[in-house]
KEMI-987084 format. One record per atom (N, C-alpha, C, O): residue number from 1; residue in one letter; z, x, y negated. Coordinates in nm, 3 decimals, always signed. Layout:
REM KEMI-987084
NUM, A, Z, X, Y;
...
//
This chain:
REM KEMI-987084
1, M, -1.067, +5.570, +0.525;
1, M, -1.179, +5.486, +0.557;
1, M, -1.168, +5.356, +0.478;
1, M, -1.060, +5.296, +0.475;
2, K, -1.274, +5.313, +0.414;
2, K, -1.275, +5.193, +0.331;
2, K, -1.313, +5.071, +0.416;
2, K, -1.405, +5.075, +0.497;
3, R, -1.240, +4.965, +0.395;
3, R, -1.270, +4.842, +0.469;
3, R, -1.361, +4.753, +0.387;
3, R, -1.360, +4.756, +0.264;
4, S, -1.441, +4.673, +0.457;
4, S, -1.534, +4.584, +0.386;
4, S, -1.463, +4.458, +0.338;
4, S, -1.500, +4.405, +0.233;
5, A, -1.364, +4.407, +0.409;
5, A, -1.292, +4.287, +0.369;
5, A, -1.142, +4.317, +0.373;
5, A, -1.095, +4.386, +0.463;
6, P, -1.069, +4.264, +0.276;
6, P, -0.924, +4.287, +0.278;
6, P, -0.861, +4.225, +0.402;
6, P, -0.910, +4.123, +0.452;
7, I, -0.755, +4.282, +0.450;
7, I, -0.688, +4.236, +0.570;
7, I, -0.565, +4.154, +0.530;
7, I, -0.487, +4.193, +0.443;
8, K, -0.549, +4.039, +0.596;
8, K, -0.430, +3.957, +0.575;
8, K, -0.312, +4.025, +0.642;
8, K, -0.330, +4.116, +0.724;
9, P, -0.190, +3.982, +0.609;
9, P, -0.073, +4.042, +0.674;
9, P, -0.074, +4.025, +0.827;
9, P, -0.017, +4.108, +0.897;
10, N, -0.138, +3.918, +0.879;
10, N, -0.140, +3.899, +1.024;
10, N, -0.248, +3.982, +1.092;
10, N, -0.262, +3.976, +1.214;
11, G, -0.325, +4.060, +1.017;
11, G, -0.424, +4.148, +1.074;
11, G, -0.565, +4.092, +1.082;
11, G, -0.657, +4.163, +1.122;
12, L, -0.584, +3.965, +1.044;
12, L, -0.717, +3.904, +1.049;
12, L, -0.785, +3.916, +0.914;
12, L, -0.717, +3.911, +0.811;
13, P, -0.916, +3.933, +0.911;
13, P, -0.985, +3.941, +0.782;
13, P, -0.979, +3.807, +0.709;
13, P, -0.977, +3.702, +0.774;
14, R, -0.977, +3.810, +0.578;
14, R, -0.973, +3.688, +0.498;
14, R, -1.108, +3.620, +0.497;
14, R, -1.213, +3.684, +0.502;
15, R, -1.103, +3.485, +0.489;
15, R, -1.227, +3.408, +0.481;
15, R, -1.279, +3.412, +0.338;
15, R, -1.200, +3.415, +0.243;
16, P, -1.410, +3.410, +0.322;
16, P, -1.463, +3.406, +0.185;
16, P, -1.430, +3.272, +0.119;
16, P, -1.424, +3.170, +0.186;
17, V, -1.410, +3.273, -0.010;
17, V, -1.378, +3.152, -0.085;
17, V, -1.503, +3.067, -0.099;
17, V, -1.608, +3.117, -0.140;
18, K, -1.492, +2.937, -0.065;
18, K, -1.606, +2.847, -0.076;
18, K, -1.612, +2.792, -0.218;
18, K, -1.509, +2.759, -0.277;
19, T, -1.731, +2.782, -0.271;
19, T, -1.747, +2.723, -0.403;
19, T, -1.790, +2.578, -0.386;
19, T, -1.861, +2.544, -0.292;
20, I, -1.747, +2.495, -0.477;
20, I, -1.778, +2.352, -0.471;
20, I, -1.897, +2.325, -0.562;
20, I, -1.898, +2.361, -0.679;
21, D, -1.997, +2.260, -0.505;
21, D, -2.115, +2.223, -0.581;
21, D, -2.088, +2.089, -0.649;
21, D, -2.083, +1.986, -0.581;
22, E, -2.071, +2.088, -0.779;
22, E, -2.038, +1.967, -0.854;
22, E, -2.153, +1.866, -0.857;
22, E, -2.128, +1.747, -0.879;
23, S, -2.274, +1.909, -0.835;
23, S, -2.388, +1.818, -0.842;
23, S, -2.406, +1.739, -0.712;
23, S, -2.487, +1.646, -0.708;
24, Y, -2.333, +1.775, -0.607;
24, Y, -2.350, +1.708, -0.478;
24, Y, -2.281, +1.572, -0.479;
24, Y, -2.165, +1.562, -0.517;
25, T, -2.353, +1.469, -0.439;
25, T, -2.294, +1.336, -0.422;
25, T, -2.319, +1.293, -0.278;
25, T, -2.434, +1.287, -0.235;
26, P, -2.214, +1.263, -0.203;
26, P, -2.235, +1.225, -0.063;
26, P, -2.305, +1.092, -0.052;
26, P, -2.282, +1.001, -0.132;
27, K, -2.390, +1.080, +0.047;
27, K, -2.462, +0.955, +0.072;
27, K, -2.383, +0.875, +0.173;
27, K, -2.323, +0.932, +0.264;
28, P, -2.383, +0.741, +0.159;
28, P, -2.311, +0.661, +0.259;
28, P, -2.378, +0.677, +0.395;
28, P, -2.500, +0.672, +0.408;
29, R, -2.295, +0.696, +0.495;
29, R, -2.347, +0.715, +0.630;
29, R, -2.294, +0.606, +0.721;
29, R, -2.186, +0.552, +0.700;
30, E, -2.371, +0.577, +0.822;
30, E, -2.325, +0.485, +0.922;
30, E, -2.232, +0.559, +1.017;
30, E, -2.246, +0.679, +1.038;
31, C, -2.138, +0.487, +1.073;
31, C, -2.051, +0.549, +1.171;
31, C, -2.045, +0.459, +1.294;
31, C, -2.066, +0.338, +1.285;
32, A, -2.018, +0.518, +1.407;
32, A, -2.015, +0.443, +1.533;
32, A, -1.879, +0.378, +1.550;
32, A, -1.776, +0.435, +1.517;
33, R, -1.881, +0.255, +1.604;
33, R, -1.758, +0.183, +1.630;
33, R, -1.770, +0.110, +1.763;
33, R, -1.875, +0.052, +1.793;
34, N, -1.665, +0.113, +1.841;
34, N, -1.666, +0.044, +1.969;
34, N, -1.640, -0.103, +1.943;
34, N, -1.541, -0.137, +1.878;
35, D, -1.726, -0.190, +1.990;
35, D, -1.710, -0.333, +1.965;
35, D, -1.628, -0.403, +2.072;
35, D, -1.618, -0.525, +2.072;
36, G, -1.567, -0.327, +2.165;
36, G, -1.484, -0.386, +2.268;
36, G, -1.560, -0.424, +2.393;
36, G, -1.498, -0.465, +2.491;
37, K, -1.690, -0.412, +2.392;
37, K, -1.771, -0.448, +2.509;
37, K, -1.830, -0.323, +2.572;
37, K, -1.936, -0.328, +2.635;
38, A, -1.761, -0.211, +2.556;
38, A, -1.801, -0.082, +2.613;
38, A, -1.935, -0.033, +2.560;
38, A, -2.005, +0.041, +2.628;
39, R, -1.970, -0.072, +2.440;
39, R, -2.089, -0.015, +2.378;
39, R, -2.057, +0.016, +2.232;
39, R, -1.967, -0.045, +2.173;
40, M, -2.129, +0.107, +2.178;
40, M, -2.103, +0.150, +2.040;
40, M, -2.205, +0.085, +1.948;
40, M, -2.323, +0.073, +1.983;
41, T, -2.162, +0.043, +1.833;
41, T, -2.251, -0.012, +1.732;
41, T, -2.236, +0.070, +1.604;
41, T, -2.130, +0.128, +1.579;
42, L, -2.340, +0.073, +1.525;
42, L, -2.335, +0.145, +1.398;
42, L, -2.295, +0.049, +1.288;
42, L, -2.352, -0.059, +1.275;
43, V, -2.200, +0.090, +1.208;
43, V, -2.153, +0.008, +1.097;
43, V, -2.146, +0.093, +0.972;
43, V, -2.130, +0.215, +0.980;
44, M, -2.158, +0.030, +0.857;
44, M, -2.142, +0.100, +0.730;
44, M, -1.995, +0.090, +0.689;
44, M, -1.939, -0.019, +0.692;
45, P, -1.934, +0.201, +0.651;
45, P, -1.795, +0.193, +0.607;
45, P, -1.783, +0.110, +0.480;
45, P, -1.868, +0.118, +0.391;
46, R, -1.677, +0.032, +0.471;
46, R, -1.654, -0.052, +0.355;
46, R, -1.579, +0.027, +0.249;
46, R, -1.478, +0.090, +0.281;
47, P, -1.625, +0.026, +0.125;
47, P, -1.552, +0.100, +0.022;
47, P, -1.414, +0.039, -0.001;
47, P, -1.394, -0.081, +0.015;
48, K, -1.319, +0.124, -0.038;
48, K, -1.183, +0.078, -0.063;
48, K, -1.178, -0.005, -0.190;
48, K, -1.245, +0.025, -0.289;
49, D, -1.098, -0.111, -0.185;
49, D, -1.076, -0.190, -0.305;
49, D, -0.982, -0.114, -0.397;
49, D, -0.891, -0.044, -0.350;
50, A, -1.003, -0.127, -0.525;
50, A, -0.915, -0.061, -0.621;
50, A, -0.783, -0.137, -0.624;
50, A, -0.780, -0.256, -0.658;
51, S, -0.674, -0.071, -0.589;
51, S, -0.545, -0.138, -0.589;
51, S, -0.482, -0.124, -0.728;
51, S, -0.495, -0.022, -0.794;
52, V, -0.414, -0.229, -0.768;
52, V, -0.350, -0.233, -0.899;
52, V, -0.215, -0.163, -0.890;
52, V, -0.137, -0.190, -0.799;
53, R, -0.189, -0.074, -0.982;
53, R, -0.061, -0.004, -0.992;
53, R, -0.004, -0.031, -1.131;
53, R, -0.063, +0.009, -1.231;
54, D, +0.110, -0.098, -1.137;
54, D, +0.169, -0.133, -1.266;
54, D, +0.321, -0.131, -1.255;
54, D, +0.381, -0.219, -1.193;
55, E, +0.382, -0.030, -1.315;
55, E, +0.527, -0.014, -1.310;
55, E, +0.599, -0.132, -1.376;
55, E, +0.701, -0.179, -1.326;
56, A, +0.545, -0.180, -1.488;
56, A, +0.609, -0.292, -1.558;
56, A, +0.610, -0.418, -1.472;
56, A, +0.708, -0.492, -1.470;
57, Y, +0.501, -0.443, -1.400;
57, Y, +0.493, -0.561, -1.313;
57, Y, +0.595, -0.548, -1.200;
57, Y, +0.662, -0.646, -1.166;
58, R, +0.608, -0.429, -1.142;
58, R, +0.705, -0.409, -1.034;
58, R, +0.847, -0.432, -1.084;
58, R, +0.932, -0.484, -1.011;
59, R, +0.874, -0.392, -1.207;
59, R, +1.008, -0.414, -1.264;
59, R, +1.034, -0.563, -1.288;
59, R, +1.146, -0.610, -1.268;
60, L, +0.930, -0.637, -1.331;
60, L, +0.945, -0.782, -1.347;
60, L, +0.974, -0.849, -1.213;
60, L, +1.059, -0.937, -1.205;
61, V, +0.903, -0.807, -1.109;
61, V, +0.922, -0.865, -0.977;
61, V, +1.064, -0.836, -0.927;
61, V, +1.128, -0.925, -0.871;
62, S, +1.112, -0.715, -0.946;
62, S, +1.246, -0.681, -0.896;
62, S, +1.357, -0.748, -0.977;
62, S, +1.473, -0.747, -0.935;
63, A, +1.324, -0.806, -1.091;
63, A, +1.424, -0.879, -1.171;
63, A, +1.435, -1.025, -1.129;
63, A, +1.513, -1.101, -1.187;
64, L, +1.357, -1.066, -1.028;
64, L, +1.362, -1.204, -0.978;
64, L, +1.458, -1.214, -0.860;
64, L, +1.488, -1.112, -0.798;
65, P, +1.506, -1.334, -0.829;
65, P, +1.591, -1.348, -0.709;
65, P, +1.508, -1.328, -0.582;
65, P, +1.386, -1.340, -0.584;
66, C, +1.575, -1.297, -0.473;
66, C, +1.508, -1.270, -0.346;
66, C, +1.423, -1.390, -0.305;
66, C, +1.469, -1.504, -0.310;
67, A, +1.301, -1.364, -0.266;
67, A, +1.208, -1.471, -0.228;
67, A, +1.243, -1.531, -0.093;
67, A, +1.204, -1.644, -0.065;
68, H, +1.315, -1.459, -0.009;
68, H, +1.344, -1.507, +0.127;
68, H, +1.476, -1.584, +0.134;
68, H, +1.481, -1.693, +0.191;
69, C, +1.581, -1.527, +0.077;
69, C, +1.713, -1.592, +0.089;
69, C, +1.766, -1.646, -0.044;
69, C, +1.865, -1.719, -0.045;
70, G, +1.701, -1.610, -0.156;
70, G, +1.744, -1.661, -0.286;
70, G, +1.858, -1.584, -0.349;
70, G, +1.913, -1.627, -0.451;
71, R, +1.897, -1.471, -0.291;
71, R, +2.006, -1.389, -0.346;
71, R, +1.971, -1.350, -0.490;
71, R, +1.856, -1.316, -0.519;
72, P, +2.068, -1.355, -0.582;
72, P, +2.038, -1.326, -0.723;
72, P, +1.995, -1.181, -0.745;
72, P, +2.025, -1.094, -0.664;
73, P, +1.923, -1.157, -0.856;
73, P, +1.875, -1.021, -0.884;
73, P, +1.991, -0.926, -0.909;
73, P, +2.103, -0.971, -0.935;
74, P, +1.968, -0.797, -0.902;
74, P, +1.840, -0.729, -0.887;
74, P, +1.794, -0.727, -0.740;
74, P, +1.876, -0.726, -0.648;
75, S, +1.664, -0.727, -0.723;
75, S, +1.602, -0.721, -0.592;
75, S, +1.518, -0.594, -0.584;
75, S, +1.509, -0.518, -0.680;
76, Q, +1.457, -0.574, -0.469;
76, Q, +1.359, -0.467, -0.455;
76, Q, +1.221, -0.528, -0.458;
76, Q, +1.201, -0.641, -0.413;
77, C, +1.126, -0.455, -0.512;
77, C, +0.988, -0.500, -0.516;
77, C, +0.923, -0.463, -0.383;
77, C, +0.894, -0.346, -0.359;
78, A, +0.901, -0.561, -0.297;
78, A, +0.848, -0.536, -0.163;
78, A, +0.697, -0.557, -0.162;
78, A, +0.648, -0.661, -0.206;
79, H, +0.624, -0.457, -0.109;
79, H, +0.479, -0.469, -0.097;
79, H, +0.444, -0.535, +0.035;
79, H, +0.509, -0.510, +0.137;
80, A, +0.342, -0.619, +0.034;
80, A, +0.293, -0.680, +0.157;
80, A, +0.225, -0.575, +0.243;
80, A, +0.162, -0.483, +0.190;
81, D, +0.237, -0.587, +0.375;
81, D, +0.176, -0.491, +0.466;
81, D, +0.026, -0.512, +0.480;
81, D, -0.047, -0.419, +0.514;
82, E, -0.020, -0.633, +0.454;
82, E, -0.163, -0.661, +0.469;
82, E, -0.242, -0.584, +0.364;
82, E, -0.205, -0.582, +0.246;
83, G, -0.349, -0.521, +0.405;
83, G, -0.430, -0.443, +0.313;
83, G, -0.397, -0.296, +0.312;
83, G, -0.470, -0.216, +0.254;
84, K, -0.286, -0.259, +0.378;
84, K, -0.251, -0.118, +0.386;
84, K, -0.326, -0.055, +0.502;
84, K, -0.371, -0.124, +0.594;
85, G, -0.339, +0.072, +0.496;
85, G, -0.404, +0.145, +0.605;
85, G, -0.392, +0.293, +0.578;
85, G, -0.315, +0.336, +0.492;
86, M, -0.467, +0.370, +0.652;
86, M, -0.462, +0.514, +0.632;
86, M, -0.522, +0.548, +0.496;
86, M, -0.641, +0.529, +0.474;
87, G, -0.440, +0.598, +0.407;
87, G, -0.487, +0.636, +0.275;
87, G, -0.509, +0.519, +0.182;
87, G, -0.558, +0.539, +0.070;
88, I, -0.474, +0.398, +0.223;
88, I, -0.494, +0.279, +0.140;
88, I, -0.358, +0.221, +0.107;
88, I, -0.279, +0.192, +0.197;
89, K, -0.329, +0.204, -0.019;
89, K, -0.204, +0.144, -0.062;
89, K, -0.230, -0.002, -0.098;
89, K, -0.336, -0.035, -0.151;
90, S, -0.135, -0.087, -0.071;
90, S, -0.153, -0.226, -0.109;
90, S, -0.129, -0.240, -0.259;
90, S, -0.058, -0.161, -0.320;
91, S, -0.189, -0.341, -0.315;
91, S, -0.184, -0.364, -0.459;
91, S, -0.046, -0.412, -0.502;
91, S, +0.027, -0.474, -0.424;
92, D, -0.010, -0.382, -0.626;
92, D, +0.116, -0.432, -0.680;
92, D, +0.112, -0.583, -0.702;
92, D, +0.217, -0.646, -0.716;
93, L, -0.006, -0.642, -0.704;
93, L, -0.017, -0.788, -0.719;
93, L, +0.027, -0.859, -0.591;
93, L, +0.054, -0.979, -0.594;
94, D, +0.033, -0.787, -0.479;
94, D, +0.076, -0.844, -0.352;
94, D, +0.221, -0.808, -0.324;
94, D, +0.256, -0.774, -0.211;
95, T, +0.306, -0.816, -0.425;
95, T, +0.447, -0.784, -0.409;
95, T, +0.532, -0.908, -0.426;
95, T, +0.488, -1.009, -0.482;
96, F, +0.653, -0.900, -0.376;
96, F, +0.748, -1.010, -0.390;
96, F, +0.888, -0.951, -0.394;
96, F, +0.909, -0.840, -0.344;
97, P, +0.985, -1.021, -0.453;
97, P, +1.122, -0.968, -0.458;
97, P, +1.192, -0.991, -0.324;
97, P, +1.184, -1.099, -0.266;
98, A, +1.261, -0.889, -0.277;
98, A, +1.339, -0.898, -0.154;
98, A, +1.469, -0.821, -0.174;
98, A, +1.470, -0.712, -0.230;
99, C, +1.579, -0.880, -0.128;
99, C, +1.709, -0.815, -0.149;
99, C, +1.720, -0.691, -0.061;
99, C, +1.660, -0.683, +0.046;
100, A, +1.799, -0.596, -0.107;
100, A, +1.816, -0.467, -0.039;
100, A, +1.931, -0.474, +0.061;
100, A, +2.011, -0.568, +0.060;
101, D, +1.937, -0.373, +0.147;
101, D, +2.050, -0.362, +0.240;
101, D, +2.178, -0.339, +0.161;
101, D, +2.176, -0.273, +0.057;
102, A, +2.287, -0.392, +0.210;
102, A, +2.420, -0.372, +0.151;
102, A, +2.514, -0.336, +0.266;
102, A, +2.480, -0.360, +0.382;
103, P, +2.629, -0.280, +0.235;
103, P, +2.722, -0.246, +0.344;
103, P, +2.756, -0.369, +0.428;
103, P, +2.809, -0.468, +0.376;
104, G, +2.726, -0.362, +0.556;
104, G, +2.755, -0.472, +0.647;
104, G, +2.654, -0.584, +0.646;
104, G, +2.674, -0.685, +0.714;
105, R, +2.544, -0.571, +0.573;
105, R, +2.444, -0.678, +0.565;
105, R, +2.305, -0.617, +0.559;
105, R, +2.279, -0.527, +0.480;
106, V, +2.216, -0.668, +0.643;
106, V, +2.077, -0.624, +0.641;
106, V, +2.004, -0.706, +0.536;
106, V, +2.009, -0.829, +0.539;
107, G, +1.937, -0.639, +0.443;
107, G, +1.865, -0.709, +0.338;
107, G, +1.732, -0.766, +0.388;
107, G, +1.682, -0.727, +0.493;
108, C, +1.678, -0.857, +0.311;
108, C, +1.553, -0.922, +0.349;
108, C, +1.435, -0.825, +0.348;
108, C, +1.339, -0.845, +0.422;
109, H, +1.441, -0.720, +0.265;
109, H, +1.333, -0.621, +0.262;
109, H, +1.320, -0.556, +0.400;
109, H, +1.210, -0.543, +0.452;
110, S, +1.432, -0.517, +0.458;
110, S, +1.431, -0.458, +0.592;
110, S, +1.406, -0.564, +0.699;
110, S, +1.336, -0.539, +0.797;
111, L, +1.462, -0.682, +0.678;
111, L, +1.449, -0.789, +0.777;
111, L, +1.303, -0.829, +0.796;
111, L, +1.257, -0.845, +0.909;
112, I, +1.232, -0.846, +0.687;
112, I, +1.091, -0.888, +0.695;
112, I, +1.003, -0.772, +0.739;
112, I, +0.914, -0.789, +0.822;
113, G, +1.027, -0.654, +0.683;
113, G, +0.936, -0.543, +0.705;
113, G, +0.952, -0.468, +0.834;
113, G, +0.852, -0.434, +0.897;
114, A, +1.075, -0.440, +0.877;
114, A, +1.092, -0.345, +0.986;
114, A, +1.181, -0.391, +1.100;
114, A, +1.201, -0.315, +1.194;
115, S, +1.234, -0.511, +1.095;
115, S, +1.331, -0.551, +1.198;
115, S, +1.266, -0.591, +1.329;
115, S, +1.328, -0.577, +1.435;
116, G, +1.143, -0.638, +1.325;
116, G, +1.076, -0.684, +1.447;
116, G, +1.111, -0.826, +1.484;
116, G, +1.071, -0.874, +1.591;
117, I, +1.185, -0.896, +1.399;
117, I, +1.222, -1.036, +1.427;
117, I, +1.099, -1.124, +1.417;
117, I, +1.080, -1.216, +1.498;
118, F, +1.015, -1.097, +1.319;
118, F, +0.896, -1.179, +1.297;
118, F, +0.775, -1.115, +1.366;
118, F, +0.764, -0.992, +1.372;
119, T, +0.686, -1.199, +1.416;
119, T, +0.560, -1.147, +1.469;
119, T, +0.474, -1.104, +1.351;
119, T, +0.504, -1.135, +1.236;
120, R, +0.367, -1.032, +1.380;
120, R, +0.278, -0.985, +1.274;
120, R, +0.221, -1.102, +1.195;
120, R, +0.215, -1.097, +1.072;
121, E, +0.179, -1.209, +1.264;
121, E, +0.122, -1.326, +1.196;
121, E, +0.226, -1.394, +1.108;
121, E, +0.196, -1.432, +0.995;
122, Q, +0.349, -1.410, +1.159;
122, Q, +0.455, -1.471, +1.080;
122, Q, +0.486, -1.388, +0.956;
122, Q, +0.502, -1.441, +0.846;
123, R, +0.495, -1.255, +0.976;
123, R, +0.525, -1.166, +0.863;
123, R, +0.416, -1.172, +0.757;
123, R, +0.445, -1.182, +0.638;
124, R, +0.290, -1.167, +0.799;
124, R, +0.179, -1.174, +0.703;
124, R, +0.179, -1.307, +0.628;
124, R, +0.153, -1.311, +0.508;
125, H, +0.210, -1.417, +0.701;
125, H, +0.216, -1.548, +0.635;
125, H, +0.328, -1.551, +0.531;
125, H, +0.308, -1.598, +0.419;
126, L, +0.446, -1.500, +0.568;
126, L, +0.558, -1.496, +0.474;
126, L, +0.523, -1.412, +0.351;
126, L, +0.547, -1.453, +0.238;
127, E, +0.467, -1.293, +0.375;
127, E, +0.433, -1.204, +0.264;
127, E, +0.333, -1.268, +0.169;
127, E, +0.348, -1.259, +0.047;
128, R, +0.229, -1.333, +0.225;
128, R, +0.128, -1.400, +0.139;
128, R, +0.193, -1.511, +0.058;
128, R, +0.170, -1.523, -0.062;
129, T, +0.275, -1.593, +0.126;
129, T, +0.341, -1.705, +0.058;
129, T, +0.433, -1.657, -0.053;
129, T, +0.430, -1.709, -0.164;
130, Y, +0.515, -1.556, -0.022;
130, Y, +0.609, -1.504, -0.122;
130, Y, +0.535, -1.438, -0.239;
130, Y, +0.578, -1.452, -0.353;
131, A, +0.426, -1.367, -0.212;
131, A, +0.351, -1.302, -0.320;
131, A, +0.287, -1.407, -0.411;
131, A, +0.286, -1.391, -0.533;
132, E, +0.234, -1.515, -0.353;
132, E, +0.175, -1.623, -0.434;
132, E, +0.281, -1.689, -0.521;
132, E, +0.260, -1.713, -0.640;
133, R, +0.397, -1.719, -0.461;
133, R, +0.506, -1.780, -0.538;
133, R, +0.553, -1.689, -0.651;
133, R, +0.583, -1.735, -0.761;
134, T, +0.558, -1.560, -0.624;
134, T, +0.602, -1.463, -0.725;
134, T, +0.504, -1.463, -0.843;
134, T, +0.547, -1.466, -0.958;
135, R, +0.374, -1.459, -0.814;
135, R, +0.275, -1.463, -0.922;
135, R, +0.285, -1.593, -1.001;
135, R, +0.274, -1.591, -1.124;
136, E, +0.307, -1.705, -0.932;
136, E, +0.322, -1.834, -1.001;
136, E, +0.448, -1.835, -1.088;
136, E, +0.444, -1.883, -1.201;
137, N, +0.559, -1.782, -1.037;
137, N, +0.684, -1.777, -1.114;
137, N, +0.667, -1.693, -1.240;
137, N, +0.712, -1.732, -1.348;
138, L, +0.604, -1.577, -1.226;
138, L, +0.585, -1.490, -1.343;
138, L, +0.490, -1.553, -1.444;
138, L, +0.509, -1.539, -1.565;
139, A, +0.386, -1.622, -1.395;
139, A, +0.293, -1.691, -1.486;
139, A, +0.366, -1.803, -1.560;
139, A, +0.343, -1.823, -1.680;
140, E, +0.452, -1.874, -1.491;
140, E, +0.530, -1.981, -1.554;
140, E, +0.625, -1.924, -1.659;
140, E, +0.639, -1.982, -1.767;
141, K, +0.689, -1.812, -1.629;
141, K, +0.778, -1.748, -1.727;
141, K, +0.701, -1.706, -1.852;
141, K, +0.748, -1.725, -1.964;
142, R, +0.581, -1.648, -1.830;
142, R, +0.498, -1.607, -1.945;
142, R, +0.459, -1.729, -2.029;
142, R, +0.462, -1.724, -2.152;
143, R, +0.424, -1.840, -1.963;
143, R, +0.385, -1.961, -2.036;
143, R, +0.501, -2.015, -2.118;
143, R, +0.482, -2.057, -2.232;
144, I, +0.621, -2.015, -2.062;
144, I, +0.740, -2.062, -2.133;
144, I, +0.769, -1.971, -2.252;
144, I, +0.805, -2.020, -2.360;
145, Q, +0.756, -1.841, -2.234;
145, Q, +0.779, -1.747, -2.345;
145, Q, +0.680, -1.768, -2.458;
145, Q, +0.718, -1.759, -2.575;
146, K, +0.554, -1.795, -2.424;
146, K, +0.451, -1.819, -2.528;
146, K, +0.481, -1.946, -2.605;
146, K, +0.462, -1.951, -2.727;
147, E, +0.528, -2.051, -2.534;
147, E, +0.560, -2.177, -2.602;
147, E, +0.681, -2.160, -2.694;
147, E, +0.689, -2.225, -2.798;
148, A, +0.774, -2.074, -2.656;
148, A, +0.895, -2.054, -2.737;
148, A, +0.864, -1.979, -2.866;
148, A, +0.938, -1.990, -2.964;
149, V, +0.756, -1.904, -2.868;
149, V, +0.724, -1.824, -2.987;
149, V, +0.655, -1.905, -3.090;
149, V, +0.621, -1.853, -3.197;
//
């Protein structure tokens, strides 16, 4: 007896393969959100910002001393938590140097990011401050290099 659809090893018929229509472009839709007052409001989803990814910049940042304790390089390039979310990565421009864990010592990367010592507001303030200082330090280094040439 001939079967109409091939059988999977578990005994269930296989699903037909879906084809993707390349000409389809999704339209932005409103979605419901609870505003905290027990009622739902319709909001338009905000498009994701394009995050900067630059390996060379991350290497420059990790060659700086730790932004929190001043420990000499090499450091780790720590990304700020602000701006992250589900499927959203924070930009490499929001990074700062933080020292790594060592035997018997907790590094600033772990201390700031995961220790729970700082409140969320304190951590965000530190991350913003350190990222701004890092960008200023790298800009100053570039300016000095240009003057030397």
